C-alpha positions as CSV (number, residue, x, y, z in Angstrom):
1,M,116.8,218.6,100.8
2,N,116.5,215.3,102.6
3,E,114.1,212.4,101.9
4,L,111.6,213.6,104.6
5,D,111.6,217.2,103.2
6,D,110.8,215.8,99.7
7,I,107.8,213.8,101.1
8,K,106.5,216.9,102.9
9,E,106.9,219.1,99.8
10,N,105.1,216.5,97.7
11,E,102.3,216.2,100.2
12,D,101.8,220.0,100.1
13,R,101.6,219.9,96.3
14,I,99.0,217.1,96.4
15,L,96.9,219.0,99.0
16,K,97.0,222.3,97.0
17,L,96.1,220.6,93.7
18,S,93.2,218.8,95.4
19,Q,91.9,222.0,96.9
20,D,92.1,223.8,93.6
21,L,90.3,221.0,91.7
22,P,86.7,221.9,92.5
23,V,87.0,225.5,91.1
24,I,88.5,224.4,87.7
25,K,85.9,225.2,85.0
26,S,87.4,223.5,82.0
27,S,86.8,219.8,81.9
28,W,90.0,219.2,80.0
29,K,92.1,221.1,82.6
30,K,90.3,219.3,85.4
31,K,91.1,216.0,83.8
32,Q,94.8,216.9,83.4
33,S,94.9,218.0,87.0
34,E,93.3,214.8,88.2
35,K,96.0,212.8,86.2
36,K,98.7,214.9,87.8
37,I,97.2,214.3,91.3
38,N,97.0,210.5,90.6
39,A,100.6,210.4,89.5
40,L,101.8,212.4,92.5
41,E,99.7,210.1,94.8
42,F,101.4,207.0,93.4
43,G,104.8,208.5,93.8
44,Q,104.0,209.7,97.3
45,E,102.8,206.3,98.5
46,T,105.9,204.7,97.1
47,A,108.2,207.3,98.7
48,I,106.5,206.8,102.1
49,M,106.6,203.0,101.9
50,N,110.4,203.2,101.1
51,Y,110.9,205.6,104.0
52,L,109.0,203.5,106.5
53,E,110.7,200.3,105.4
54,K,114.0,201.9,106.4
55,D,113.1,203.9,109.4
56,D,110.1,202.2,111.1
57,E,111.0,198.9,112.8
58,A,107.3,198.0,113.5
59,Y,106.4,198.7,109.9
60,R,109.4,196.6,108.7
61,K,108.4,193.7,111.0
62,K,104.8,193.6,109.6
63,L,105.9,193.7,106.0
64,N,108.4,190.9,106.5
65,E,105.7,188.9,108.2
66,N,103.5,189.4,105.2
67,F,106.2,188.2,102.8
68,D,106.6,185.1,105.0
69,L,102.8,184.4,105.0
70,L,102.8,184.5,101.1
71,I,105.4,181.7,100.8
72,N,103.7,178.8,99.1
73,D,105.1,176.3,96.6
74,N,101.8,174.6,95.7
75,I,99.3,177.3,94.5
76,E,96.6,176.5,92.0
77,F,95.6,179.3,89.6
78,I,92.2,178.8,88.0
79,V,91.0,180.6,84.8
80,T,87.6,182.2,85.4
81,Q,87.2,184.1,82.2
82,E,88.4,184.1,78.6
83,S,88.2,186.6,75.8
84,G,88.5,186.5,72.1
85,N,90.2,188.9,69.7
86,P,91.2,188.5,66.0
87,F,94.5,190.2,66.8
88,S,95.5,188.4,70.0
89,S,96.3,184.8,71.0
90,Y,97.7,185.0,74.5
91,S,98.0,187.3,77.6
92,K,101.5,188.9,77.7
93,E,101.0,190.7,81.1
94,L,98.6,190.2,83.9
95,Y,98.0,192.4,87.0
96,G,96.8,190.9,90.2
97,E,95.8,191.9,93.7
98,I,94.8,190.0,96.9
99,S,91.3,191.2,97.8
100,S,89.8,191.6,101.2
101,N,88.6,187.9,101.1
102,G,92.2,186.8,100.8
103,C,92.0,185.5,97.2
104,L,94.4,186.6,94.5
105,Y,92.7,187.9,91.4
106,F,94.5,188.4,88.1
107,E,93.3,190.4,85.1
108,T,95.0,190.6,81.7
109,R,96.6,194.0,81.2
110,K,98.3,193.3,77.8
111,T,98.0,190.7,75.0
112,N,100.2,189.9,72.1
113,F,99.5,191.4,68.7
114,V,98.9,189.0,65.8
115,Y,100.4,190.5,62.6
116,A,100.2,187.3,60.6
117,S,97.8,184.3,60.9
118,F,100.5,181.8,61.9
119,Q,101.2,183.9,65.1
120,A,97.7,182.8,66.4
121,G,99.4,179.5,67.1
122,F,101.4,180.9,70.0
123,F,100.1,180.2,73.5
124,P,101.5,180.7,77.1
125,L,103.3,178.0,79.0
126,S,104.4,179.9,82.1
127,Y,104.4,183.3,83.8
128,V,106.9,185.1,86.2
129,G,106.6,188.3,88.2
130,L,106.7,189.8,91.7
131,I,104.2,190.3,94.5
132,N,104.6,193.0,97.2
133,Y,103.6,192.8,100.9
134,F,100.2,194.4,100.1
135,G,99.4,191.5,97.7
136,E,99.8,193.7,94.5
137,T,101.4,191.7,91.7
138,S,102.3,191.8,88.1
139,V,103.4,188.9,85.9
140,I,104.6,188.6,82.3
141,V,104.7,185.5,80.0
142,E,108.0,183.6,80.5
143,K,107.7,180.7,78.0
144,K,105.4,180.2,75.0
145,G,104.4,177.1,73.0
146,F,103.3,176.9,69.4
147,K,100.9,174.9,67.3
148,F,100.6,175.0,63.5
149,F,96.9,174.5,63.6
150,G,94.8,176.2,66.3
151,S,96.2,176.8,69.7
152,R,96.0,175.9,73.4
153,V,94.0,177.9,75.9
154,P,95.0,177.4,79.6
155,T,92.3,176.6,82.1
156,R,94.5,175.9,85.2
157,Y,98.1,176.7,86.3
158,K,100.3,175.4,89.1
159,G,102.7,177.8,90.8
160,S,104.5,179.3,93.7
161,I,105.5,182.4,95.6
162,D,108.9,182.4,97.3
163,E,110.4,184.4,100.3
164,D,111.4,187.3,98.0
165,G,108.0,187.7,96.5
166,N,108.8,186.0,93.2
167,V,105.7,184.6,91.5
168,Y,105.8,181.7,89.1
169,F,103.1,179.6,87.5
170,K,102.9,177.2,84.6
171,T,100.0,175.7,82.7
172,S,98.8,172.4,84.1
173,E,95.6,172.1,82.1
174,S,94.5,173.5,78.8
175,Y,92.3,172.8,75.8
176,W,92.8,173.0,72.0
177,E,91.0,175.9,70.3
178,G,90.8,175.8,66.5
179,G,91.0,179.5,65.7
180,G,93.8,180.4,68.0
181,Y,92.3,183.8,69.0
182,Y,91.2,183.1,72.5
183,F,93.2,184.1,75.6
184,V,92.9,184.1,79.4
185,N,91.4,187.3,80.8
186,H,90.8,186.5,84.5
187,I,92.5,184.1,87.0
188,I,91.8,183.4,90.7
189,A,94.1,181.8,93.2
190,D,94.4,181.1,96.9
191,P,97.9,182.0,97.8
192,F,97.6,181.0,101.4
193,S,95.9,177.6,101.6
194,D,95.4,178.3,105.3
195,Q,92.7,180.5,106.9
196,L,94.9,181.7,109.7
197,K,97.6,182.9,107.3
198,R,94.9,184.6,105.2
199,E,93.4,186.5,108.1
200,K,96.9,187.5,109.5
201,F,98.0,188.8,106.1
202,I,94.8,191.0,105.7
203,E,95.2,192.2,109.3
204,N,98.8,193.2,108.7
205,R,97.9,194.9,105.4
206,I,95.3,197.0,107.1
207,D,97.8,198.0,109.8
208,L,100.5,198.9,107.3
209,K,98.2,201.0,105.2
210,G,96.9,202.7,108.4
211,R,100.5,203.5,109.3
212,I,101.0,205.1,105.8
213,Q,97.9,207.3,106.2
214,L,98.9,208.3,109.7
215,F,102.3,209.3,108.4
216,R,100.7,211.3,105.6
217,R,98.4,213.1,108.1
218,S,101.4,214.1,110.2
219,M,103.0,215.8,107.1
220,V,100.1,218.4,106.9
221,K,100.0,219.5,110.5
C-alpha cells in the first residue's frame, strides 16, 4: 500500500467514526471515540501536509514563502500574564500559535516541579524550539539561572526566528520575586515587524489550509 492509499484509508476511517458518533449511547464510549477521531485527524493532517510538501509544487512554494516571511532576528516577546504555584518556579515548555491578527501568542504547557524549597530559586534564562509554516510553535527552556533567596520572573524577552523555523529567545527584563513560586503563563510577540509580511503570511496560511481541505474532500469522492 502506497502513501496515497494510506491517506485514503485513514480518511474513510475518520468518516465512518464521525458518522457513528451520534448514535453512541454511552457517554464513556462516545468520549473514547472522540479521542480516537481527534488522534486520527491529527495524524491525517500531518500525513497530507507531508504528501503535499513533496508532490505539490504550488503548496511547497507557499510554505517556503511563509518560512521566509517568519525570518526575524529582532523579536520582542512580552509577558502578559503570570501564575503562582507552590510547586512550580518556571515554565519548562510553552506552546504558541500565530493568530489571525498576525501576533504570536504563547501559553505555558508545562512547568517544573519543586520537590525541595531551594528549587524555587531556579528561573528561566532562554528558550529554544521550532515554528512551522502555519505559525504553530513549541519551545522548551534552554538555560536556567538560580538565586539562593527568591527568584527572577521574566517580563520581556528578545529573540529570533531563522530560515529553518528555529525559535530562540532570552530574558531581557525581569524582576525579583521573594517567594520564588511565580512563573510566566502567557507571552505575546510580533514575529513580523511589518504589516505587509504579516498580511502575506496569513493569506498564504489560508491558502495552504484550503489546499489541505480540498485534498481531503477529493479522498471521499
